[in-house]
C-alpha positions in Angstrom: -117.2 156.1 96.1 -116.9 159.8 95.5 -120.1 160.3 97.4 -118.8 158.2 100.3 -115.6 160.1 100.3 -117.3 163.5 100.4 -119.8 162.3 103.0 -117.4 161.0 105.6 -114.6 163.6 105.1 -117.2 166.3 105.7 -118.6 164.6 108.8 -115.1 164.0 110.2 -114.2 167.7 109.7 -117.4 168.7 111.6 -117.0 166.2 114.5 -116.9 168.0 117.8 -115.4 165.4 120.2 -113.7 162.0 120.2 -116.9 160.1 120.9 -118.5 161.5 117.7 -115.3 160.7 115.8 -115.4 157.1 117.0 -119.1 156.7 115.9 -118.0 157.9 112.4 -115.1 155.4 112.3 -117.5 152.6 113.0 -120.0 153.8 110.4 -117.3 154.1 107.7 -114.6 151.5 108.2 -115.9 149.3 111.1 -116.8 145.7 110.6 -120.2 146.6 109.3 -119.3 150.0 108.0 -120.2 151.2 104.5 -116.6 151.0 103.1 -116.2 147.6 104.6 -119.4 146.3 103.1 -118.3 147.6 99.7 -115.0 145.7 100.0 -116.9 142.5 100.6 -118.6 143.0 97.2 -115.2 142.5 95.5 -115.7 138.8 95.7 -118.7 138.9 93.4 -116.9 141.0 90.7 -115.1 139.7 87.7 -111.3 139.8 87.9 -111.1 142.8 85.6 -113.6 144.8 87.8 -111.8 143.7 90.9 -108.5 145.0 89.6 -110.1 148.4 89.1 -112.3 148.6 92.2 -109.9 147.0 94.8 -107.2 149.8 94.7 -109.9 152.5 94.7 -111.6 151.0 97.8 -108.3 150.6 99.6 -107.3 154.2 98.8 -110.7 155.4 100.1 -110.3 153.4 103.3 -106.8 154.8 103.9 -108.0 158.4 103.2 -110.8 158.1 105.7 -108.5 156.6 108.4 -106.0 159.4 107.8 -108.7 162.0 108.2 -109.9 160.3 111.4 -106.3 160.3 112.8 -105.7 163.9 111.9 -109.0 165.0 113.4 -108.3 163.1 116.6 -104.9 164.8 117.0 -106.5 168.2 116.4 -109.2 167.5 119.1 -106.4 166.5 121.5 -104.4 169.6 120.8 -107.5 171.8 121.3 -108.3 170.1 124.6 -104.7 170.6 125.8 -104.8 174.3 124.8 -108.1 174.7 126.8 -106.5 173.0 129.9 -103.4 175.2 129.6 -105.6 178.3 129.5 -107.5 177.2 132.5 -104.5 175.9 134.5 -102.1 178.7 133.8 -99.2 178.8 136.3 -96.3 181.3 136.7 -93.3 178.9 136.5 -91.0 181.7 137.8 -92.6 181.5 141.3 -90.6 179.6 143.9 -91.5 175.9 144.2 -92.9 174.2 147.3 -90.2 172.7 149.4 -90.3 168.9 149.4 -91.0 167.2 152.7 -87.9 165.7 154.2 -87.7 162.6 156.3 -86.3 162.8 159.8 -84.4 160.4 162.0 -86.4 159.0 165.0 -85.1 160.1 168.4 -84.5 156.5 169.4 -82.3 155.9 166.4 -80.4 159.2 167.0 -79.8 158.5 170.7 -78.6 155.0 169.9 -76.1 156.4 167.5 -75.0 159.0 170.2 -74.6 156.3 172.8 -72.6 154.1 170.4 -70.3 157.0 169.4 -69.5 157.7 173.1 -68.7 154.2 174.1 -66.8 153.5 170.9 -64.5 156.3 171.9 -63.9 154.4 175.2 -63.1 151.2 173.3 -66.4 149.4 173.5 -67.6 147.4 170.5 -71.3 146.8 169.6 -72.7 143.3 170.1 -76.0 142.0 168.9 -78.2 139.0 169.6 -81.7 137.5 168.8 -84.8 139.2 170.1 -86.4 135.8 170.7 -84.3 134.1 173.4 -84.3 130.7 175.0 -85.0 130.5 178.7 -81.4 129.7 179.6 -79.8 132.7 178.0 -82.5 135.1 179.2 -82.7 133.9 182.8 -80.6 130.9 184.0 -77.3 132.1 182.6 -77.9 135.5 184.3 -78.4 133.9 187.8 -82.1 134.6 187.8 -83.7 131.8 189.8 -87.0 130.0 188.7 -89.0 131.7 191.4 -87.9 135.3 190.4 -90.9 137.5 189.5 -89.4 138.4 186.1 -90.0 134.8 185.1 -93.7 135.0 185.6 -96.2 135.5 182.8 -97.4 138.9 184.1 -93.9 140.3 183.5 -92.6 138.3 180.5 -93.9 137.5 177.0 -93.5 133.7 176.6 -93.7 132.2 173.1 -96.4 129.7 172.4 -95.4 126.0 172.3 -97.4 123.3 170.5 -98.5 120.2 172.3 -95.6 117.7 172.5 -92.9 120.3 171.9 -90.1 119.4 174.3 -87.8 122.2 173.4 -86.8 124.7 176.2 -89.3 127.6 176.5 -88.6 130.8 174.5 -89.4 134.4 175.4 -89.2 137.8 173.9 -86.0 139.0 175.6 -86.7 141.1 178.7 -83.3 142.8 178.5 -80.2 142.8 176.3 -78.1 140.9 179.0 -78.4 137.6 177.0 -76.3 139.3 174.3 -73.5 139.7 177.0 -73.6 135.9 177.6 -73.4 135.2 173.9 -70.6 137.7 173.5 -68.6 136.0 176.3 -69.2 132.6 174.8 -68.1 133.7 171.4 -65.1 136.0 172.3 -64.0 135.1 175.7 -62.1 137.6 177.9 -60.9 140.3 178.0 -63.9 142.0 176.4 -65.6 145.4 176.2 -69.0 145.5 174.5 -72.3 147.4 174.5 -75.5 145.7 173.5 -78.2 148.1 172.3 -81.6 146.8 171.1 -85.3 146.2 171.6 -86.6 144.5 174.7 -90.1 143.4 175.8 -92.0 143.4 179.0 -95.7 143.3 180.0 -96.2 147.0 181.0 -97.9 150.0 179.5 -98.4 153.5 180.9 -96.9 157.0 180.4 -93.4 155.8 181.3 -93.6 152.1 180.2 -94.4 150.4 176.9 -94.5 146.7 176.1 -91.5 147.2 173.7 -88.8 149.6 174.5 -85.0 150.0 173.9 -82.0 149.3 176.2 -78.3 149.5 176.0 -76.2 147.4 178.3 -72.4 147.5 178.7 -70.0 144.8 179.8 -66.2 145.1 180.5 -64.2 142.0 181.6 -60.5 142.1 182.5 -58.1 140.9 185.2 -58.0 144.1 187.3 -61.3 145.9 186.8 -63.0 147.5 189.8 -66.0 149.7 190.7 -63.7 152.7 190.3 -63.4 151.8 186.6 -67.2 151.5 186.4 -67.7 154.9 188.0 -65.3 156.6 185.6 -66.9 155.1 182.6 -70.4 156.2 183.7 -69.2 159.7 184.5 -67.6 160.1 181.1 -70.7 158.8 179.4 -73.0 161.2 181.2 -70.7 164.1 180.6 -70.5 163.4 176.9 -74.2 162.5 176.4 -75.7 165.5 178.2 -72.9 167.7 176.8 -71.9 169.3 180.1 -68.4 169.9 181.6 -69.2 168.4 185.0 -71.5 165.6 186.3 -71.9 164.1 189.8 -73.1 160.5 190.2 -74.4 158.9 193.4 -74.2 155.1 193.8 -76.8 153.4 196.0 -76.6 149.8 197.0 -79.2 147.7 195.3 -79.7 144.1 194.2 -79.6 142.5 190.7 -79.2 138.8 190.3 -76.5 139.2 187.7 -74.2 141.6 189.6 -72.6 141.5 193.0 -72.2 144.1 194.4 -75.0 146.0 192.6 -75.8 149.7 192.6 -78.4 152.1 191.3 -76.9 155.2 189.9 -78.4 158.7 190.5 -77.5 161.9 188.6 -77.3 165.3 190.3 -79.7 167.7 188.5 -82.2 170.4 188.8 -85.5 171.2 187.1 -86.1 174.8 186.0 -89.4 175.6 184.2 -89.6 172.0 183.2 -86.0 172.0 181.8 -83.5 169.5 183.0 -80.1 170.9 184.2 -77.5 168.2 184.6 -74.6 168.5 187.1 -76.1 171.3 189.2 -78.9 171.7 191.7 -80.1 169.7 194.7 -82.1 167.0 193.1 -81.1 163.5 192.2 -82.5 161.4 189.4 -82.1 157.6 189.0 -80.8 156.9 185.4 -79.4 153.3 185.4 -78.4 150.1 187.2 -74.9 148.7 187.4 -72.6 146.4 189.4 -69.7 143.9 189.3 -70.5 140.9 187.2 -71.6 137.9 189.4 -69.2 135.0 189.3 -72.0 132.6 188.2 -72.7 134.8 185.2 -69.0 134.7 184.3 -69.0 130.9 184.6 -72.1 130.7 182.4 -70.3 132.6 179.7 -67.3 130.3 179.9 -65.1 132.6 181.9 -63.1 131.6 184.9 -64.3 133.9 187.8 -61.0 133.2 189.7 -59.0 134.8 186.9 -61.3 137.5 185.5 -63.7 140.1 186.8 -65.6 143.0 185.4 -68.6 145.3 185.5 -71.9 145.7 183.7 -74.6 148.4 183.5 -77.8 149.0 181.7 -80.0 152.0 180.9 -83.1 152.7 178.8 -82.5 154.5 175.5 -86.0 155.8 175.4 -85.7 157.3 178.9 -82.5 159.1 178.3 -83.9 160.4 175.0 -86.9 161.8 177.0 -84.5 163.5 179.5 -82.2 165.1 177.0 -84.8 166.3 174.4 -87.7 167.1 176.7 -90.1 164.4 175.4 -92.9 164.1 178.0 -94.6 160.8 177.1 -92.9 157.5 176.2 -95.9 156.2 174.3 -95.5 158.9 171.7 -92.3 157.2 170.5 -94.4 154.4 169.0 -97.6 156.2 167.8 -96.3 156.8 164.3 -97.4 160.4 164.4 -95.6 162.3 161.6 -96.2 165.7 163.3 -94.5 164.4 166.4 -91.6 163.0 164.3 -91.2 166.3 162.4 -91.0 168.1 165.7 -88.6 165.8 167.6 -86.8 164.1 164.6 -83.3 164.8 163.4 -81.9 165.7 160.0 -80.7 162.7 158.0 -77.2 164.1 157.8 -77.0 164.9 161.5 -74.6 162.1 162.4 -73.4 162.3 166.0 -69.7 162.5 166.7 -67.8 163.5 169.8 -65.7 166.1 167.9 -68.6 167.6 165.8 -71.2 167.4 168.6 -73.8 164.8 169.4 -76.9 166.9 168.9 -76.2 169.7 166.5 
């Protein structure tokens, strides 16, 4: 045993890496190692010999295992020292700034719009993005032959054979939210309904999914004059200018009567939009007085109540205010674009602190 001890302690001390150390462990104390084979011979010895040899073999095995463990730690320390010498770094140098996330322009503008209308007493209403045919079309006085109800304009949900339920669609506007709000709350009411909407269209200024916000105000003595004031106040606050000028042009929407397209006076200087000045007009939204049939569909007596509604694209007004040239870039998931046009996470829009600090 003295020879085994000298042999393996010497080999362990000379081992140059962990692979060689593992080979020595197997040779010495592995299942078929020399020390393990010696321990198997204890069964052939007399009790007196076993009492002498057993403790000596156990002590030898423990000593070899301790030497293996100490050598393994020494090799690991040496490897770490080598790495530290090769990967030396001056810890007093300034660190790299961590990348910070940014708020998407659609989310920011939605918060801006919500803050403006909240100041005028409008609550936020929400509804499902998959709507039934009645809420999306019939309740809004959109007849069956209207082009919006054709498959080339609307995403219809698949129905299995034998399914007799009313057809469902991906909502084409957030107007169904107004119907649901009227049914749930009644009149008087003032709400806006921001959210995603879906239409079959795709080019530089259209995408199959985009964002809208629609507004609804119902009371006993509401007129177009109230609508005009609300829209002027919104445009003044949103574009952060002291003066705006709107032009109402007669139009047709099935859910309002009378209906009007709204244009904003502006000018373009070197590709920059100037609101409230110049000789150009730009269409920004549609509006009108709520049709009596729509009020009736929402459970409101049109002989007692009246009101106005309007709708505008969140993506479009974000493009106008922040100079974003292509609507499709909103949905490309390009981090470089988002870092350029995004907003700081703590940049919460308020009318007092400023919408776009």
